PLY file of the C-alpha trace (Angstrom):
ply
format ascii 1.0
element vertex 219
property float x
property float y
property float z
element edge 218
property int vertex1
property int vertex2
end_header
-14.21 -10.64 -4.62
-16.90 -12.19 -6.81
-19.14 -12.55 -3.76
-18.97 -8.78 -3.40
-20.20 -7.96 -6.90
-23.53 -6.57 -5.57
-21.47 -3.73 -4.06
-21.07 -2.31 -7.57
-24.68 -1.15 -7.44
-23.91 1.03 -4.41
-22.14 4.41 -4.14
-18.43 4.06 -3.34
-18.69 5.30 0.24
-21.61 2.97 0.94
-19.84 -0.01 -0.60
-16.48 0.65 1.12
-17.43 -1.10 4.40
-18.31 -4.21 2.37
-14.89 -4.19 0.71
-13.16 -3.73 4.07
-15.19 -6.63 5.49
-14.09 -8.78 2.54
-10.45 -7.86 3.27
-10.82 -8.88 6.92
-12.45 -12.18 5.97
-9.65 -12.85 3.47
-7.14 -12.33 6.27
-9.07 -14.75 8.46
-9.05 -17.41 5.74
-5.32 -16.88 5.25
-4.79 -17.76 8.90
-7.16 -20.74 8.85
-5.91 -22.31 5.62
-2.21 -21.42 5.63
-1.48 -20.63 9.27
-0.45 -17.10 8.31
-1.27 -14.60 11.05
-1.06 -10.81 10.78
0.30 -8.24 13.24
-0.02 -4.50 12.68
2.32 -2.32 14.72
2.47 1.43 15.22
-1.13 2.49 14.63
-0.59 5.16 17.28
1.99 6.83 15.03
-0.62 7.82 12.46
-1.10 11.60 12.50
-4.52 13.15 12.20
-5.51 14.75 8.92
-4.44 14.01 5.34
-1.39 11.81 4.78
0.71 10.21 2.09
1.57 6.57 2.85
4.72 5.05 1.33
4.75 1.27 1.83
7.22 -1.49 1.13
5.79 -3.90 -1.45
6.75 -7.58 -1.30
3.51 -9.46 -1.88
-0.01 -9.44 -3.24
-1.09 -9.41 0.41
-0.66 -5.63 0.73
-3.19 -4.91 -1.99
-6.07 -5.95 0.23
-4.54 -5.76 3.72
-4.04 -1.98 3.55
-7.83 -1.67 3.42
-7.94 -2.93 6.99
-5.22 -0.54 8.21
-6.28 2.79 6.70
-9.75 4.34 6.66
-10.17 5.01 2.94
-6.95 4.45 0.97
-6.47 5.52 -2.64
-3.67 3.28 -3.87
-1.38 4.28 -6.74
-1.03 1.22 -8.99
0.09 0.39 -12.50
-2.67 0.76 -15.09
-2.34 -2.86 -16.24
-3.82 -4.06 -12.94
-7.12 -2.39 -13.79
-7.41 -4.71 -16.79
-7.59 -7.81 -14.57
-11.18 -9.13 -14.40
-12.89 -8.50 -11.05
-9.79 -6.97 -9.40
-9.68 -4.22 -12.01
-13.39 -3.56 -11.59
-12.87 -3.07 -7.87
-9.85 -0.83 -8.42
-11.88 1.49 -10.62
-15.02 1.37 -8.48
-13.14 2.29 -5.32
-11.16 5.14 -6.80
-7.65 3.73 -6.95
-5.10 5.75 -8.95
-3.90 3.93 -12.10
-0.64 5.07 -13.69
0.40 4.44 -17.29
4.13 4.01 -16.85
4.74 4.49 -20.58
3.06 7.92 -20.70
5.94 9.85 -19.13
5.19 13.38 -17.85
1.51 13.07 -18.76
1.14 10.09 -16.43
2.83 11.99 -13.60
0.51 14.95 -14.11
-2.59 12.72 -14.01
-1.31 10.93 -10.90
-0.77 14.25 -9.11
-4.26 15.48 -9.94
-5.90 12.21 -8.87
-3.91 12.11 -5.62
-4.86 15.70 -4.77
-8.51 14.92 -5.46
-8.32 11.89 -3.16
-6.82 13.97 -0.34
-9.47 16.65 -0.84
-12.06 13.89 -0.46
-10.63 12.92 2.94
-8.79 9.83 1.75
-5.23 8.59 2.35
-2.97 8.35 -0.70
-0.87 5.16 -0.75
2.13 4.59 -3.01
4.66 1.77 -3.26
7.92 3.72 -3.74
9.64 0.93 -5.66
6.73 0.68 -8.07
6.45 -3.10 -7.96
6.87 -6.08 -5.67
10.41 -6.79 -4.48
11.56 -10.06 -2.94
12.64 -9.94 0.72
16.29 -8.94 0.90
16.44 -7.64 -2.69
18.41 -4.45 -3.24
16.11 -1.41 -2.98
15.04 0.28 -6.22
13.12 3.42 -5.27
11.42 5.40 -8.03
10.80 9.21 -8.07
7.00 8.98 -7.73
6.85 9.07 -3.93
9.05 12.17 -3.73
7.02 13.89 -6.44
3.79 13.26 -4.53
5.38 14.36 -1.25
6.46 17.70 -2.72
3.15 18.28 -4.52
0.75 17.29 -1.74
2.54 18.99 1.15
1.31 16.54 3.80
3.14 14.20 6.21
4.44 10.99 4.67
3.98 7.81 6.71
6.53 5.09 5.84
5.42 1.46 6.19
7.70 -1.57 6.54
6.65 -5.21 6.31
7.80 -8.79 5.84
4.89 -10.24 3.82
7.14 -11.68 1.12
8.39 -14.33 3.53
4.94 -15.90 3.83
3.22 -14.95 0.56
6.05 -14.77 -2.00
5.52 -12.87 -5.23
4.63 -14.95 -8.29
3.92 -18.04 -6.19
0.65 -19.67 -5.26
1.88 -21.09 -1.95
1.36 -19.30 1.35
3.44 -20.25 4.37
2.73 -20.32 8.12
4.12 -17.54 10.27
3.26 -13.96 11.15
3.15 -11.17 8.61
4.15 -7.97 10.37
3.21 -4.55 8.99
4.84 -1.70 10.90
3.74 1.92 10.62
6.80 4.13 11.16
7.14 7.69 12.40
5.80 10.19 9.85
8.13 12.42 7.85
7.18 16.09 8.20
6.19 17.89 4.97
9.11 20.30 4.91
12.04 18.43 3.37
13.58 18.88 -0.05
13.40 16.12 -2.66
16.85 14.66 -2.07
16.67 14.65 1.71
13.15 13.21 1.71
14.09 10.42 -0.70
17.10 9.43 1.41
15.11 9.58 4.65
12.23 7.54 3.26
14.45 4.79 1.89
16.56 4.63 5.06
13.54 4.32 7.35
11.70 1.71 5.30
14.75 -0.42 4.52
16.11 -0.35 8.08
12.77 -1.35 9.58
12.11 -3.99 6.91
15.54 -5.57 7.49
14.78 -5.68 11.21
11.45 -7.42 10.58
13.12 -9.99 8.33
15.80 -10.70 10.93
13.14 -10.95 13.63
11.17 -13.48 11.57
14.24 -15.59 10.85
14.96 -15.81 14.56
11.45 -16.84 15.57
0 1
1 2
2 3
3 4
4 5
5 6
6 7
7 8
8 9
9 10
10 11
11 12
12 13
13 14
14 15
15 16
16 17
17 18
18 19
19 20
20 21
21 22
22 23
23 24
24 25
25 26
26 27
27 28
28 29
29 30
30 31
31 32
32 33
33 34
34 35
35 36
36 37
37 38
38 39
39 40
40 41
41 42
42 43
43 44
44 45
45 46
46 47
47 48
48 49
49 50
50 51
51 52
52 53
53 54
54 55
55 56
56 57
57 58
58 59
59 60
60 61
61 62
62 63
63 64
64 65
65 66
66 67
67 68
68 69
69 70
70 71
71 72
72 73
73 74
74 75
75 76
76 77
77 78
78 79
79 80
80 81
81 82
82 83
83 84
84 85
85 86
86 87
87 88
88 89
89 90
90 91
91 92
92 93
93 94
94 95
95 96
96 97
97 98
98 99
99 100
100 101
101 102
102 103
103 104
104 105
105 106
106 107
107 108
108 109
109 110
110 111
111 112
112 113
113 114
114 115
115 116
116 117
117 118
118 119
119 120
120 121
121 122
122 123
123 124
124 125
125 126
126 127
127 128
128 129
129 130
130 131
131 132
132 133
133 134
134 135
135 136
136 137
137 138
138 139
139 140
140 141
141 142
142 143
143 144
144 145
145 146
146 147
147 148
148 149
149 150
150 151
151 152
152 153
153 154
154 155
155 156
156 157
157 158
158 159
159 160
160 161
161 162
162 163
163 164
164 165
165 166
166 167
167 168
168 169
169 170
170 171
171 172
172 173
173 174
174 175
175 176
176 177
177 178
178 179
179 180
180 181
181 182
182 183
183 184
184 185
185 186
186 187
187 188
188 189
189 190
190 191
191 192
192 193
193 194
194 195
195 196
196 197
197 198
198 199
199 200
200 201
201 202
202 203
203 204
204 205
205 206
206 207
207 208
208 209
209 210
210 211
211 212
212 213
213 214
214 215
215 216
216 217
217 218
């Protein structure tokens, strides 16, 4: 990231290709140094036009890898991450959506406005429905934010499953050899009620994630 500091002098859209290149190089180094490969499945399932992406979150890996999967993602993240030197600078520069989880309804209102602005700018809004990293196999703990965005934005929601926590565990420095799989699932049409959407989203992500974990254990 430090090597990319000159990008701060450029407009966001001009600097974005540099950030995406950094993300690809980081993935290459992950494979060279730790033997951790990456496989992305289901790119053909992405619909055209604006979308909301709801991704499983197991590892720090997703925070940069999603830049290589989506054209111009605006990621919803907790405000505290923008205080981290270098990473926080990038988050602000590239228009991520910080949320103050202690601000209650005011935080939700700001998140909605920022997400709508990102969609209007041709970007993809990305949210981690559980709000934080969860260890592989942990019981799901979905928060209301994804459903609130789905109802407000009125666009298809693309669920994403993955198994990154097996090879880059949360709160650990070690990376392990194997293949991180990120799978883009069939989009959910923008016409469901809150309760049905929430159940559908959780069922799709958790079923696919469990399958990826089982697949990895058998390889």
